[in-house]
C-alpha positions in Angstrom: 7.5 12.7 -0.3 6.5 9.3 1.1 8.0 5.8 0.9 5.8 2.7 0.7 6.9 -0.9 0.7 4.9 -2.9 -1.8 4.6 -6.6 -1.0 3.1 -9.6 -2.8 -0.2 -10.8 -1.3 0.6 -13.6 1.0 -2.3 -15.6 -0.5 -0.8 -15.5 -3.9 2.6 -16.7 -2.9 3.3 -20.5 -3.0 3.6 -22.3 0.3 7.0 -22.1 1.9 8.1 -18.9 0.0 8.5 -15.4 1.3 6.6 -12.6 -0.4 8.8 -10.3 -2.4 8.8 -6.6 -1.7 9.8 -3.4 -3.5 10.2 0.2 -2.3 7.8 2.7 -3.8 8.4 6.5 -3.8 5.3 8.6 -3.8 5.2 12.3 -4.4 2.7 15.2 -4.3 -1.0 14.2 -4.7 -0.4 10.5 -4.4 0.8 10.8 -0.7 -1.6 9.1 1.7 -3.5 7.3 -1.1 -2.8 3.9 0.5 -2.8 2.8 4.1 -0.9 -0.2 5.6 -2.7 -3.4 4.6 -4.4 -2.0 1.5 -4.2 -4.0 -1.7 -3.1 -1.6 -4.5 -1.9 -1.5 -8.1 1.0 0.8 -8.8 2.0 2.3 -12.1 5.4 4.0 -12.2 8.9 4.1 -13.3 11.4 1.5 -12.2 14.6 3.4 -11.3 17.9 2.8 -9.6 19.9 4.8 -7.1 23.6 4.7 -6.3 24.1 3.8 -2.6 27.6 4.8 -1.4 27.1 2.7 1.8 26.6 -0.5 -0.2 29.7 0.1 -2.3 33.1 -0.9 -1.0 36.4 -1.0 -2.8 36.7 -4.7 -2.2 33.8 -5.6 -4.4 35.1 -4.0 -7.5 31.7 -3.2 -9.1 29.0 -0.6 -8.2 25.9 -1.7 -6.3 22.6 0.1 -6.9 19.3 0.0 -5.0 16.1 -0.1 -7.1 12.7 1.5 -6.4 9.6 2.5 -8.2 8.5 6.2 -8.6 4.7 6.0 -8.5 2.7 7.8 -11.2 -0.7 6.2 -10.3 -2.1 4.3 -7.4 -5.4 2.3 -7.5 -6.9 0.4 -4.6 -7.9 -3.0 -5.8 -10.0 -4.1 -2.8 -11.7 -1.7 -0.5 -14.4 -3.9 1.2 -15.1 -1.5 4.0 -15.4 1.7 2.0 -18.4 3.9 2.4 -18.8 3.8 -1.4 -19.9 0.2 -1.1 -22.7 0.8 1.3 -26.2 0.4 0.2 -29.1 2.7 1.2 -30.3 0.0 3.5 -26.9 -0.1 5.2 -26.8 3.7 5.6 -30.3 3.6 7.2 -29.2 0.9 9.6 -26.2 2.9 10.6 -28.3 6.0 11.2 -30.8 4.0 13.3 -27.9 2.6 15.4 -26.4 6.1 15.9 -29.7 7.3 17.4 -29.8 4.4 19.9 -28.8 5.8 23.4 -27.8 2.3 24.6 -25.5 1.7 21.6 -22.4 1.7 23.9 -23.8 -1.1 26.0 -24.6 -3.3 23.0 
C-alpha cells in the first residue's frame, strides 16, 4: 500500500494558477514505480471515501474525499534512465570509472 500525490506539471498550468493535485492509491506490484518528481501517466478507478472527520452534524450533507486507485503507471519522461544511454555513453562511463583521479575532477 502506498499513497502518491499526483500534481499537474507546473509548466502546463497557466500563469498565476496553482497546479491541481489528486491522491493516488497504489497497491502490490505498482508500489515504488514512481519517485518524487517523476512525470507519470496513471490509469485507474476514480473512487470516493466517506470521511467521518469531515462530516459534522451542522452541514446536513455527507462529505466524501476522492482518490484514484491505480491500475497502471507509466513514466512519460525518464531522461536520465540507463535505457537511454548509447554505447558511446557507456564506454565513456567505463573509462571514467577506471580513472584513479576521478574524485579530484
